[in-house]
C-alpha positions in Angstrom: 2.7 -7.4 14.8 5.8 -8.1 16.7 9.1 -6.2 16.6 10.7 -9.5 17.8 10.2 -11.0 14.3 13.5 -11.9 12.7 14.5 -10.0 9.6 14.6 -12.5 6.8 17.0 -11.4 4.1 15.4 -13.4 1.3 12.5 -13.3 -1.1 10.3 -15.8 0.7 7.2 -15.5 2.8 7.5 -16.6 6.4 4.5 -17.7 8.5 4.7 -17.5 12.3 4.4 -20.8 14.1 4.6 -21.8 17.8 7.7 -21.7 20.0 9.5 -19.1 17.9 9.4 -21.1 14.7 8.8 -19.7 11.2 7.6 -21.7 8.2 8.1 -20.7 4.6 4.8 -20.8 2.7 4.4 -20.9 -1.1 3.7 -17.5 -2.6 0.9 -17.0 -5.0 1.9 -16.8 -8.7 1.0 -13.4 -10.2 0.6 -13.2 -13.9 1.6 -9.6 -14.1 2.9 -6.6 -12.2 1.2 -5.6 -8.9 0.8 -2.3 -7.2 0.8 -1.4 -3.5 -1.2 1.8 -3.4 -0.7 2.4 0.4 2.4 1.6 2.4 4.4 3.3 5.1 8.0 2.7 4.0 9.4 4.9 6.7 7.9 2.6 9.3 9.5 -0.5 7.9 12.5 -1.8 9.8 14.6 -1.9 6.6 12.9 0.0 3.8 15.6 -1.1 1.3 15.0 -4.8 2.1 11.2 -4.2 1.9 11.5 -2.7 -1.6 13.8 -5.5 -2.7 11.5 -8.2 -1.5 8.6 -6.4 -3.2 10.5 -6.3 -6.5 11.4 -10.0 -6.2 7.7 -11.1 -6.1 6.4 -8.8 -8.9 5.5 -5.5 -7.1 6.2 -2.7 -9.6 4.6 0.3 -7.9 4.4 1.5 -4.3 2.7 4.6 -3.0 4.3 5.5 0.3 2.5 7.7 2.9 4.0 10.7 4.7 2.4 12.7 7.5 4.5 15.8 8.2 3.2 16.1 11.8 4.2 12.6 12.7 6.8 11.3 10.3 8.4 14.7 9.3 9.8 14.6 5.8 12.3 11.8 6.3 10.9 9.9 3.3 11.6 12.8 0.9 15.2 12.9 2.0 15.9 9.2 2.3 14.0 7.6 -0.6 16.9 7.8 -3.0 19.1 6.0 -0.4 16.4 3.4 0.2 16.2 2.7 -3.6 20.0 2.4 -4.0 20.1 0.0 -1.1 17.2 -2.0 -2.5 19.1 -2.4 -5.8 22.0 -4.0 -3.9 19.8 -6.2 -1.7 17.8 -7.4 -4.7 21.0 -8.6 -6.4 21.9 -10.5 -3.3 18.6 -12.2 -2.8 18.1 -13.1 -6.4 21.7 -14.4 -6.6 20.9 -16.6 -3.6 17.9 -17.9 -5.5 20.0 -18.9 -8.5 22.6 -20.5 -6.2 19.8 -22.6 -4.6 19.7 -24.7 -7.7 16.7 -23.3 -9.5 14.0 -24.5 -7.2 10.7 -22.8 -7.6 8.8 -21.1 -4.9 7.6 -23.6 -2.3 9.8 -26.4 -3.6 13.1 -25.3 -2.2 14.5 -27.5 0.5 12.8 -26.8 3.8 10.0 -24.8 2.2 7.3 -26.7 3.9 9.2 -27.2 7.2 10.0 -25.0 10.1 13.1 -23.1 10.9 14.5 -21.2 13.9 14.4 -17.4 13.6 17.2 -16.1 11.5 18.1 -19.5 10.1 19.2 -19.4 6.5 16.6 -20.6 4.0 17.1 -21.3 0.3 15.5 -18.6 -1.8 13.5 -19.4 -5.0 15.1 -18.9 -8.3 14.4 -15.5 -9.8 15.1 -13.7 -13.1 18.7 -12.4 -13.2 17.3 -8.8 -13.4 14.2 -7.4 -11.9 13.1 -3.8 -11.8 12.6 -2.1 -8.5 9.1 -0.7 -7.8 8.5 2.9 -8.9 7.8 4.8 -5.7 5.6 7.9 -5.4 4.5 9.8 -2.3 1.2 10.7 -0.7 1.6 13.5 1.8 -1.1 14.7 4.3 -2.0 15.0 7.9 -3.8 11.9 9.3 -7.0 12.6 11.2 -5.3 11.3 14.4 -2.9 14.3 14.1 -5.4 16.9 13.0 -4.9 18.7 16.3 -1.3 19.4 15.2 -2.5 21.3 12.1 -1.2 24.8 12.5 0.0 27.4 10.0 3.6 26.0 10.1 2.9 22.3 9.2 0.2 23.5 6.8 2.7 25.7 4.9 5.3 22.9 5.0 2.9 20.4 3.5 1.8 22.9 0.8 5.5 23.4 -0.1 6.2 19.6 -0.3 3.3 19.1 -2.6 5.4 20.9 -5.2 7.8 17.9 -5.2 7.2 16.0 -8.4 7.4 12.6 -6.6 4.1 13.5 -4.8 1.1 12.1 -6.5 -1.6 12.4 -3.9 -2.7 14.2 -0.7 -3.2 11.6 2.0 -3.9 9.9 4.1 -6.6 12.4 5.1 -10.0 12.0 6.5 -11.9 11.2 9.7 -11.4 8.7 12.5 -14.2 8.5 15.0 -13.0 5.2 16.4 -9.9 6.5 18.3 -10.9 10.2 18.4 -7.3 11.2 18.9 -8.2 14.6 17.7 -11.5 16.4 18.4 -14.0 15.6 15.7 -14.7 19.2 14.8 -10.9 19.7 14.3 -10.8 16.6 12.2 -13.5 17.9 10.0 -11.9 21.3 9.6 -8.5 19.9 8.7 -10.1 17.4 6.3 -11.8 20.3 4.5 -8.5 22.3 4.4 -6.6 19.4 2.8 -9.3 18.7 0.2 -9.0 22.3 -0.9 -5.2 22.0 -1.0 -5.4 18.9 -3.1 -7.8 20.6 -5.5 -5.5 23.6 -5.7 -2.5 21.3 -6.5 -4.5 19.2 -9.0 -3.8 16.0 -7.0 -6.1 13.1 -5.9 -6.9 12.4 -2.3 -6.2 9.2 -0.3 -8.9 8.8 2.4 -8.8 7.3 5.8 -12.3 6.8 7.1 -13.1 4.9 10.2 -16.6 4.9 11.7 -17.0 8.3 10.0 -18.1 7.5 6.5 -21.3 9.5 6.7 -19.6 12.7 7.7 -16.7 12.1 5.4 -18.9 11.6 2.4 -21.0 14.7 3.3 -17.9 16.9 3.5 -16.6 15.6 0.1 -20.0 16.2 -1.4 -20.0 19.8 0.0 -16.4 20.6 -1.0 -16.6 18.7 -4.3 -14.8 15.4 -5.0 -11.4 16.3 -6.5 -11.3 16.0 -10.3 -7.9 14.3 -10.0 -9.6 11.4 -8.1 -10.5 10.0 -4.7 -9.1 6.8 -3.3 -10.9 5.2 -0.4 -8.2 3.4 1.5 -8.5 0.1 3.4 -12.1 -0.7 2.6 -13.4 -3.2 5.1 -17.2 -2.7 5.1 -20.1 -4.0 3.1 -21.8 -3.6 -0.3 -24.3 -1.0 1.0 -21.4 1.3 2.0 -19.2 0.8 -1.0 -22.1 1.6 -3.4 -22.3 5.4 -2.8 -18.5 5.8 -3.0 -18.4 4.0 -6.3 -21.3 6.1 -7.6 -19.4 9.2 -6.7 -16.5 8.0 -8.9 -14.1 6.9 -6.2 -11.4 4.2 -6.4 -11.7 1.6 -3.7 -8.6 0.0 -2.3 -8.6 -3.5 -0.7 -5.8 -4.8 1.5 -5.4 -7.5 4.1 -9.0 -7.5 5.3 -10.3 -8.9 2.0 -8.3 -12.1 2.9 -9.5 -12.4 6.5 -11.5 -15.6 7.2 -14.6 -13.8 8.6 -14.7 -11.0 6.1 -17.3 -12.3 3.7 -19.0 -8.9 3.4 -15.7 -7.3 2.4 -15.2 -9.9 -0.4 -18.8 -9.3 -1.6 -18.0 -5.6 -1.8 -14.8 -6.3 -3.7 -16.8 -8.5 -6.1 -19.2 -5.6 -7.0 -16.7 -2.7 -7.4 -16.4 -1.8 -11.1 -13.1 -3.3 -12.3 -11.8 0.1 -13.4 -12.2 1.4 -9.8 -10.5 -1.5 -8.0 -7.1 -1.2 -6.3 -4.7 -3.3 -4.2 -2.8 -2.1 -1.2 -1.2 -3.3 2.1 -1.1 -0.5 4.7 2.3 -2.0 5.6 3.5 -2.6 8.3 -0.1 -3.2 9.3 -3.0 -5.4 8.1 -0.9 -8.5 7.1 -3.1 -10.7 4.8 -3.9 -14.3 5.4 -2.2 -16.8 5.7 0.6 -14.6 7.2 -1.3 -12.7 9.9 0.9 -12.3 13.0 3.9 -11.3 10.9 5.0 -7.8 9.9 3.4 -6.7 6.7 5.5 -5.4 3.8 4.7 -4.1 0.4 5.5 -7.5 -1.0 2.5 -8.9 0.8 0.2 -7.2 -1.7 0.5 -10.2 -4.0 -1.7 -12.1 -1.5 -4.4 -9.5 -1.8 -4.1 -9.5 -5.5 -4.4 -13.3 -5.6 -7.5 -13.1 -3.4 -9.1 -10.5 -5.6 -8.6 -12.8 -8.6 -10.4 -15.5 -6.7 -13.2 -13.2 -5.6 -13.7 -11.8 -9.1 -13.8 -15.3 -10.6 -10.6 -14.9 -12.6 -9.8 -18.7 -12.5 -7.6 -19.1 -15.6 -4.1 -17.7 -16.2 -5.5 -15.6 -19.0 -8.3 -14.2 -16.9 -6.0 -13.5 -14.0 -3.5 -11.8 -16.2 -6.2 -9.5 -17.6 -7.6 -8.6 -14.2 -4.1 -8.0 -12.7 -3.3 -5.8 -15.7 -6.4 -3.7 -15.1 -5.7 -3.4 -11.3 -2.2 -2.3 -12.1 -3.3 0.2 -14.7 -5.9 1.6 -12.2 -3.1 2.3 -9.7 -0.6 3.8 -12.2 -3.2 6.0 -13.9 -4.3 7.4 -10.6 -1.0 7.6 -8.7 1.9 7.3 -11.1 1.0 10.3 -13.1 3.0 13.1 -14.6 3.7 16.2 -12.5 0.7 18.5 -12.4 0.8 22.1 -13.8 0.9 23.3 -10.2 4.0 21.2 -9.5 5.7 22.3 -12.7 5.3 26.0 -11.9 6.0 25.6 -8.1 9.3 25.6 -6.4 10.3 21.9 -6.2 11.8 21.0 -2.8 
């Protein structure tokens, strides 16, 4: 991921090439709405542009992640502004597509060629009106920041969970790869946030890295939340995914399912029950193939959705539409839910 990447104000996908060149690549066709169940909008260089680009390619739902010890609560304050900006940007980029003469994705002039960074590129034609993604929030303290869990941020998080835009507690869990917080502290904070999620009646979004045994054991002891458990960014094998599925968890796949050497991840994705399968990005990280090396945005989830159709054997437009509809329903049932009784009775922020 490079901050030197130009900002492309269009609805195209740009692949990084040599010598500072970028090539437009043909986007997959999605036969229905797509959801990004894990993105960090506040980390995007232009959240409004990211949401507009997502809308232009069929992304209709985004769950954005907030960590009060790291991000503060900027997202809560600025989300309305991002959405208003996205509406204006979307009109601009779709108008540019219409002015380009109605060329479809990948067939516009220069689509298969290279251009210098920042060069204007014709956008594909789009519908005259497209809905912006619905955006909900998952709030929680990442295991990296567990050492920052004190009564003050804990109370602030609890208060923010009353906000009706919040639909999950996350991302929470354990990370034994970086160990940026002591492991015992990570476990204690993980337990505390599971209890908070259960009190609020919200699902949890899990970050587990090289810590799946301890994480599963803690959830088994505390009890998996009735509202649901989402295992974010699954990149392991069939043996690992089986116990999480058996426990009733949703399994989210992002960029790793598209990586060339990730056959074990694709095999796991093939075996997850279809009603437990989710799509995500982890934007601005984990950019899917064939766009690795570029900044990831919520719009890139269409590449993951396309790969899951391939992995699951959905090889006709009708089969793809049915699978994509199920994936989208999974996301919205879990994360785009009505406010909980706890939120309706609490003081909304």
